C-alpha positions in Angstrom: -33.2 -4.9 -29.6 -34.7 -3.3 -26.5 -35.2 0.5 -26.8 -36.6 2.7 -24.1 -40.2 2.9 -25.3 -41.6 6.3 -25.9 -44.5 7.7 -27.9 -42.7 10.7 -29.4 -42.6 9.0 -32.8 -46.3 9.8 -33.2 -45.6 13.5 -32.6 -42.6 14.0 -35.0 -44.7 14.8 -38.0 -45.2 17.8 -40.4 -47.6 20.3 -39.1 -47.3 19.4 -35.4 -46.4 22.2 -33.0 -43.6 21.6 -30.6 -42.2 23.8 -27.8 -38.5 23.3 -26.9 -37.6 24.3 -23.3 -34.0 25.4 -23.3 -34.0 25.8 -27.1 -30.7 27.7 -27.2 -28.7 24.7 -25.8 -25.8 23.0 -27.6 -28.0 20.1 -28.8 -31.4 21.8 -28.6 -30.8 24.5 -31.2 -29.8 21.9 -33.8 -32.8 19.8 -32.8 -35.0 22.9 -33.4 -33.5 23.4 -36.8 -33.9 19.7 -37.8 -37.6 19.6 -36.6 -38.2 22.9 -38.5 -36.7 21.4 -41.7 -39.0 18.4 -41.2 -42.1 20.6 -41.4 -43.0 20.9 -37.7 -44.1 24.3 -36.2 -41.3 25.0 -33.7 -41.3 27.4 -30.9 -39.2 27.6 -27.7 -37.7 29.4 -24.8 -34.4 29.9 -23.2 -33.0 31.8 -20.1 -31.1 34.3 -22.3 -30.5 35.6 -25.8 -27.6 34.0 -27.7 -26.2 33.6 -31.2 -28.1 30.3 -31.4 -31.3 32.0 -30.4 -30.9 34.7 -33.0 -30.1 32.2 -35.6 -33.4 30.3 -34.8 -35.4 33.6 -34.9 -33.9 34.3 -38.3 -35.4 31.1 -39.5 -38.9 32.2 -38.3 -38.8 30.2 -35.0 -40.4 32.1 -32.1 -38.1 32.1 -29.0 -39.1 33.6 -25.6 -36.5 34.7 -23.0 -37.3 33.2 -19.6 -39.6 30.3 -18.7 -43.3 31.0 -18.1 -46.5 28.9 -18.4 -47.8 31.2 -21.2 -44.8 30.4 -23.4 -46.2 26.9 -24.2 -49.5 28.2 -25.6 -50.5 26.2 -28.7 -47.9 23.5 -28.3 -49.0 19.9 -28.8 -45.9 18.5 -27.1 -42.8 19.7 -25.3 -39.1 18.7 -25.5 -36.8 19.6 -22.7 -33.1 19.5 -21.9 -31.8 17.6 -18.9 -31.3 20.9 -17.1 -35.1 21.6 -17.2 -36.7 20.0 -14.2 -40.3 19.1 -13.3 -40.6 22.3 -11.2 -40.0 24.5 -14.2 -43.1 26.6 -15.0 -43.4 25.3 -18.5 -43.1 21.7 -17.5 -45.5 22.1 -14.7 -48.1 23.8 -17.0 -47.7 21.1 -19.6 -48.3 18.4 -17.0 -51.4 20.2 -15.7 -52.8 20.4 -19.2 -51.8 16.8 -20.1 -49.5 18.0 -22.8 -46.8 15.3 -23.3 -43.2 16.2 -22.2 -40.3 14.3 -23.8 -36.5 14.4 -23.3 -34.1 15.7 -25.9 -32.6 12.2 -26.4 -36.0 10.8 -27.3 -36.4 13.4 -30.0 -33.0 12.6 -31.5 -33.9 8.9 -31.4 -37.1 9.5 -33.4 -35.3 11.7 -35.9 -32.5 9.3 -36.7 -35.1 6.7 -37.8 -35.6 9.0 -40.8 -32.0 8.2 -42.0 -30.6 5.1 -43.7 -27.4 5.3 -41.7 -27.2 6.4 -38.0 -23.7 6.6 -36.8 -23.8 6.9 -33.0 -20.5 7.5 -31.3 -20.3 6.6 -27.6 -17.7 6.2 -24.9 -16.6 7.5 -21.6 -14.3 10.0 -23.3 -13.2 11.0 -26.9 -16.8 11.3 -28.2 -16.6 14.9 -29.4 -13.3 14.5 -31.2 -14.3 11.2 -32.8 -17.7 12.6 -33.9 -15.9 15.6 -35.3 -13.4 13.4 -37.2 -16.2 11.3 -38.6 -17.9 14.4 -39.8 -14.8 15.6 -41.6 -14.5 12.2 -43.3 -18.2 12.1 -44.5 -17.9 15.7 -45.6 -14.8 14.8 -47.7 -16.8 12.0 -49.2 -19.6 14.5 -50.2 -22.1 12.4 -48.2 -23.8 15.6 -47.0 -24.5 14.3 -43.4 -26.7 15.6 -40.7 -24.5 16.1 -37.6 -24.9 16.6 -33.9 -21.7 17.2 -31.8 -21.5 18.1 -28.1 -19.0 20.9 -28.9 -18.0 23.3 -31.6 -16.4 22.1 -34.8 -14.5 24.9 -36.6 -15.4 23.6 -40.0 -19.1 23.9 -39.2 -18.7 27.1 -37.1 -21.1 25.3 -34.7 -21.7 21.9 -33.2 -24.2 20.7 -35.9 -25.3 20.8 -39.5 -28.5 19.7 -41.2 -27.7 17.8 -44.4 -29.7 16.2 -47.1 -27.8 12.9 -47.3 -28.7 9.5 -46.0 -26.4 9.6 -42.9 -26.8 11.2 -39.5 -23.8 11.3 -37.2 -24.4 11.8 -33.4 -22.3 12.1 -30.3 -24.1 9.7 -28.0 -23.9 10.1 -24.2 -24.4 7.3 -21.7 -25.4 9.6 -18.8 -28.9 8.7 -17.6 -28.9 6.0 -20.3 -29.7 8.7 -22.9 -28.3 6.8 -25.8 -30.7 3.9 -25.2 -33.3 6.2 -26.8 -31.3 6.0 -30.1 -31.6 3.8 -33.1 -28.0 3.3 -34.3 -27.1 1.4 -37.4 -23.4 1.8 -36.6 -22.7 2.0 -32.9 -19.1 3.1 -32.0 -17.8 2.3 -28.5 -14.5 4.1 -27.8 -14.0 3.1 -24.2 -16.0 2.0 -21.1 -14.7 3.3 -17.8 -16.0 4.6 -14.5 -17.8 8.0 -14.8 -21.2 9.6 -14.0 -21.3 7.7 -10.7 -24.0 10.1 -9.5 -26.3 8.0 -11.9 -24.6 4.6 -12.4 -24.0 2.3 -9.4 -20.6 1.1 -10.5 -18.5 0.1 -13.4 -20.6 -3.1 -14.0 -23.7 -0.9 -14.2 -21.9 1.3 -16.8 -20.8 -1.8 -18.8 -24.4 -3.1 -18.8 -25.6 0.2 -20.2 -23.1 0.2 -23.1 -24.0 -3.4 -23.9 -27.6 -2.5 -24.2 -26.5 0.4 -26.5 -24.6 -2.0 -28.7 -27.5 -4.4 -28.8 -29.7 -1.7 -30.3 -27.9 -2.2 -33.6 -30.0 -4.2 -36.1 -28.5 -7.4 -37.6 -27.5 -5.6 -40.8 -25.7 -2.9 -38.8 -22.2 -2.9 -37.2 -20.8 -2.4 -33.7 -17.4 -0.7 -34.0 -15.4 -1.3 -30.8 -12.0 -0.5 -29.3 -10.1 -3.8 -29.2 -7.5 -2.3 -26.9 -9.9 -1.1 -24.2 -10.6 -3.8 -21.6 -13.8 -2.2 -20.4 -15.2 -2.1 -23.9 -14.3 -5.7 -24.7 -15.7 -6.9 -21.4 -19.0 -5.0 -21.9 -19.4 -6.3 -25.4 -18.1 -9.8 -25.0 -19.9 -12.3 -27.2 -21.4 -9.7 -29.6 -20.5 -9.5 -33.3 -17.9 -6.7 -33.5 -15.8 -4.8 -36.0 -12.8 -3.8 -33.9 -10.2 -1.1 -34.1 -6.9 -0.6 -32.3 -3.2 -1.3 -32.4 -3.4 -5.0 -31.4 -2.7 -7.4 -34.3 -6.1 -9.0 -33.9 -8.0 -5.7 -34.5 -10.0 -5.7 -37.7 -9.0 -2.0 -38.4 -5.6 -1.3 -37.0 -2.7 1.2 -37.0 0.6 0.0 -38.4 3.9 1.7 -39.0 3.2 4.3 -36.4 5.8 7.1 -36.2 5.7 10.5 -34.5 6.6 14.1 -35.5 6.6 16.5 -32.6 3.8 14.6 -30.9 1.7 14.2 -34.0 1.2 10.6 -35.3 1.7 9.3 -38.8 0.5 5.7 -39.5 -1.2 3.3 -41.9 -4.8 2.2 -41.4 -5.0 -1.4 -42.3 -8.2 -3.4 -42.7 -8.0 -7.2 -43.3 -4.3 -7.0 -44.2 -4.9 -4.3 -46.9 -4.0 -0.6 -46.7 -7.1 1.4 -46.3 -5.6 4.9 -45.7 -2.4 6.5 -44.7 -2.9 9.3 -42.1 -0.7 12.1 -41.0 -2.7 13.7 -38.2 -2.6 17.4 -37.4 -3.6 16.7 -33.8 -1.2 15.2 -31.2 -1.3 12.2 -28.9 -1.9 8.5 -28.8 -5.6 9.1 -27.9 -6.1 10.7 -31.3 -4.7 7.6 -33.0 -7.6 5.7 -31.4 -10.1 8.5 -32.2 -9.0 8.5 -35.9 -9.1 4.7 -36.0 -12.6 4.7 -34.7 -13.7 7.3 -37.2 -12.0 5.4 -40.0 -13.6 2.1 -38.9 -17.0 3.6 -38.9 -16.5 5.0 -42.4 -15.2 1.7 -43.7 -18.3 -0.1 -42.5 -20.4 2.3 -44.6 -18.3 2.0 -47.8 -16.5 5.3 -47.5 -13.2 5.4 -49.4 -9.8 5.5 -47.8 -9.1 8.6 -49.9 -12.0 10.4 -48.2 -10.7 9.3 -44.8 -7.2 10.7 -45.6 -8.6 13.9 -47.0 -11.1 14.4 -44.2 -8.5 14.0 -41.4 -5.8 16.0 -43.2 -8.1 19.0 -42.6 -8.9 18.2 -39.0 -7.2 20.5 -36.5 -9.3 19.6 -33.5 -12.7 20.4 -32.1 -13.5 23.4 -29.9 -12.1 23.1 -26.3 -10.0 20.0 -27.3 -6.4 21.2 -26.9 -7.5 24.5 -28.5 -4.9 27.2 -28.9 -6.0 30.4 -27.3 -3.0 32.6 -27.7 0.2 33.7 -25.8 0.9 35.6 -22.6 4.4 36.7 -21.5 6.0 34.1 -23.8 3.8 31.2 -22.6 1.5 29.3 -25.0 -2.1 29.1 -23.7 -4.3 26.2 -24.7 -7.7 25.0 -23.4 -9.1 21.5 -23.1 -12.4 20.0 -22.0 -10.8 17.0 -20.1 -12.7 16.3 -16.9 -12.1 12.6 -16.4 -8.8 11.0 -15.1 -8.4 9.1 -18.4 -8.8 12.3 -20.4 -6.3 14.0 -18.1 -3.8 11.2 -18.7 -4.1 11.4 -22.5 -3.9 15.2 -22.4 -0.9 15.5 -20.1 0.9 12.5 -21.6 0.6 14.2 -25.0 1.6 17.6 -23.7 4.8 16.3 -22.3 5.9 15.2 -25.8 5.7 18.7 -27.3 9.0 20.0 -26.0 8.0 22.8 -23.6 10.1 23.6 -20.6 7.1 23.4 -18.2 3.6 22.1 -18.5 1.3 24.1 -16.2 -2.2 22.6 -15.8 -4.9 24.9 -14.4 -7.6 22.4 -13.5 -11.3 22.9 -12.5 -12.8 19.6 -11.3 -16.3 19.0 -12.7 -19.0 17.9 -10.2 -18.6 16.9 -6.6 -19.6 13.3 -7.1 -17.0 12.7 -9.9 -14.3 14.4 -7.8 -15.1 12.2 -4.8 -15.5 8.9 -6.7 -12.3 9.3 -8.7 -10.3 11.3 -6.2 -7.2 9.1 -6.2 -7.2 8.9 -10.0 -7.3 12.6 -10.3 -4.4 13.0 -7.9 -2.3 10.4 -9.8 -2.9 12.0 -13.2 -2.4 15.6 -12.2 1.0 14.8 -10.8 2.1 14.4 -14.4 2.1 18.2 -14.9 5.1 20.2 -13.8 2.8 22.6 -11.9 -0.9 22.4 -11.0 -3.2 25.3 -10.3 -6.6 24.1 -8.8 -9.8 26.1 -8.8 -12.9 25.2 -6.9 -15.1 22.4 -8.2 -17.6 23.3 -11.0 -21.0 22.2 -9.5 -22.9 21.8 -12.8 -26.2 20.1 -11.9 -25.1 19.3 -8.3 -25.0 20.7 -4.7 -22.1 20.0 -2.5 -23.8 17.6 -0.1 -20.6 15.5 0.4 -18.4 18.3 1.6 -15.5 18.0 -0.9 -13.2 20.8 -2.2 -10.4 21.2 -4.7 -8.3 22.1 -1.6 -8.2 18.4 -0.8 -6.8 17.6 -4.2 -4.2 20.3 -3.8 -3.1 18.9 -0.4 -2.2 15.6 -2.2 -0.3 17.1 -5.1 3.2 18.4 -4.1 3.8 22.0 -5.2 0.2 22.6 -6.4 -1.5 25.9 -5.9 -5.1 26.3 -4.7 -6.9 29.3 -6.1 -10.6 29.1 -5.2 -11.9 31.6 -7.8 -11.2 31.9 -11.5 -10.0 35.4 -11.0 -7.4 34.2 -8.5 -6.3 31.5 -10.9 -5.9 34.0 -13.7 -3.8 36.2 -11.4 -1.7 33.2 -10.3 -1.0 32.2 -13.9 0.0 35.8 -14.8 2.7 35.6 -12.1 3.9 32.1 -13.3 3.9 32.5 -17.1 7.2 32.7 -18.8 8.7 31.8 -22.2 8.9 28.1 -22.7 5.7 27.3 -20.7 2.7 25.5 -22.0 -0.3 26.6 -19.9 -3.4 24.5 -20.3 -6.8 25.5 -18.8 -8.6 22.2 -18.2 -12.1 21.2 -17.3 -15.7 21.0 -18.5 -16.9 24.1 -16.7 -15.9 27.7 -17.3 -12.2 27.4 -16.7 -11.6 28.4 -20.3 -12.4 32.0 -19.3 -9.1 32.0 -17.4 -7.1 31.5 -20.5 -9.2 34.0 -22.4 -8.5 36.6 -19.7 -4.7 36.0 -20.0 -4.6 36.5 -23.8 -7.1 39.4 -23.6 
């Protein structure tokens, strides 16, 4: 096992004072709560007030709004999000005072060493849904897990929970090799495909990263891998695996698969024996694989098939994963986080099975580098919708140094409409919407606000 070596383990101890830069973030606020529960003195800062910030203040954690050098007073070490760069006043002040600065992933890696079981769910796509499904299963099994999800799970009313059980379940991202800071005892690999090419050189580089992630698992642990995904099997070739899929050779496989208005019903079979029968409340073949991955991870840790069935019976999806927003002018409005061609394929393939007269996809590409690198794939997948409305690219962490625009995508998709702003996209959808339509706002940026504007 070769972890990225850090010294943060020496600082994660009761009584130590830590400052979290960006403490209100989706994975920083749960980190603050976990560190607080471990006896550390936690303080932090964020650019604005939020529900997460108010929750932390209610626990006695001091949170400043804005970032200034004085905010880090008293801190023995800092933890920052990826969005906080070296020129941030807090980071610059810490460097000047020789106060150690660590990344968020390093902190989660240190924390998971406190748990007997660390279930780390990785993959190019499907992580949030599978982590959410796994959480439902372990909650049904009364395992009282600690959970970190990169999205909102309705059951938790947030993206995390702090439990007292022996299991921690974490969504594990490959970007910047973050998951190589982790200490998984069960590593789940859903799929390995091209993405984040602003960091990785190519697909081989991505495969190498996932292989290193799998190799972090100790001999007594398990690597749970998608037998039907070529990238996964190539990346992990030669490693001891517990596989899932629909192929006959998979260790945990789906059998007797049937469909009810796009929703799957199937048996989960392990070693020739029925483990659980599942009637999912979420649609699409991609969710068959997500459920199999969650069930396989549960099986490796001795969770009963009954808990798998009960947990997934109550799973209606994670936030921004084909999430129903309401109706407008007779059209049903949904929102989805898909921002990779494979995710678009799964989403639109599923949407076309639901019986709507038209599937209208309002898509906001996410980052210039991804749009450029996977341009032809985006064009191919978006053509599956009956009508496409394209808004400008969501920059996220990037600047448009490569001169690409959503207009170029629109030019390659017959009948598509280019609406540079979200307001224009909302106006366009108001004109288009009619009874029998399924309108999906799609992307990892702020496109969801368009659907919310439609339904009021």
